[in-house]
C-alpha positions as CSV (number, residue, x, y, z in Angstrom):
1,X,0.0,0.0,0.0
2,X,1.6,3.3,-1.0
3,X,1.5,6.6,0.9
4,X,-1.4,8.1,-1.0
5,X,-3.5,5.0,-0.5
6,X,-2.8,5.0,3.2
7,X,-3.6,8.7,3.5
8,X,-6.8,8.3,1.5
9,X,-7.8,5.4,3.7
10,X,-7.2,7.4,6.8
11,X,-9.2,10.4,5.4
12,X,-12.0,8.3,4.1
13,X,-11.6,9.8,0.6
14,X,-8.5,10.4,-1.4
15,X,-9.5,13.9,-2.6
16,X,-7.9,16.0,0.2
17,X,-4.8,13.8,0.4
18,X,-4.3,13.8,-3.4
19,X,-4.7,17.6,-3.5
20,X,-2.2,18.1,-0.7
21,X,0.2,15.6,-2.1
22,X,0.1,17.3,-5.5
23,X,0.8,20.7,-3.9
24,X,3.7,19.1,-2.0
25,X,5.1,17.4,-5.1
26,X,5.1,20.7,-7.0
27,X,6.6,22.6,-4.1
28,X,9.4,20.1,-3.5
29,X,10.2,19.4,-7.2
30,X,13.3,21.6,-7.1
31,X,14.6,20.5,-3.7
32,X,16.9,17.6,-4.8
33,X,18.4,19.8,-7.6
34,X,19.1,22.6,-5.1
35,X,20.6,20.1,-2.5
36,X,22.9,18.7,-5.2
37,X,24.0,22.2,-6.2
38,X,24.7,23.2,-2.6
39,X,26.6,20.0,-2.0
40,X,28.6,20.4,-5.2
41,X,29.5,24.0,-4.3
42,X,30.6,23.0,-0.9
43,X,32.8,20.2,-2.2
44,X,34.2,22.5,-4.9
45,X,35.1,25.2,-2.3
46,X,36.7,22.5,-0.1
47,X,38.8,21.2,-2.9
48,X,39.8,24.7,-4.0
49,X,40.8,25.6,-0.4
50,X,42.8,22.4,-0.1
51,X,44.7,23.1,-3.4
52,X,45.4,26.7,-2.2
53,X,46.8,25.4,1.1
54,X,48.9,22.9,-0.8
55,X,50.2,25.4,-3.3
56,X,50.8,28.3,-0.9
57,X,52.0,26.4,2.2
58,X,53.3,22.9,1.4
59,X,55.1,23.5,-1.9
60,X,57.1,26.6,-0.8
61,X,58.4,24.7,2.2
62,X,60.0,22.1,0.0
63,X,60.9,18.6,1.1
64,X,61.0,17.9,4.8
65,X,63.5,15.5,6.1
């Protein structure tokens, strides 16, 4: 039994549950795309900062040992 069927059974009719689910589906349609964009930006900034630390701190020090 899927979520809509359970909500429809709980409500007695599926009309209210279907309308609210449709509104929620439309409202949340862009959420995964935005989450992936935010995660990608965070990973990109992390990688860029690591490369800057490597280039500006570790490489000028030279070999240790």
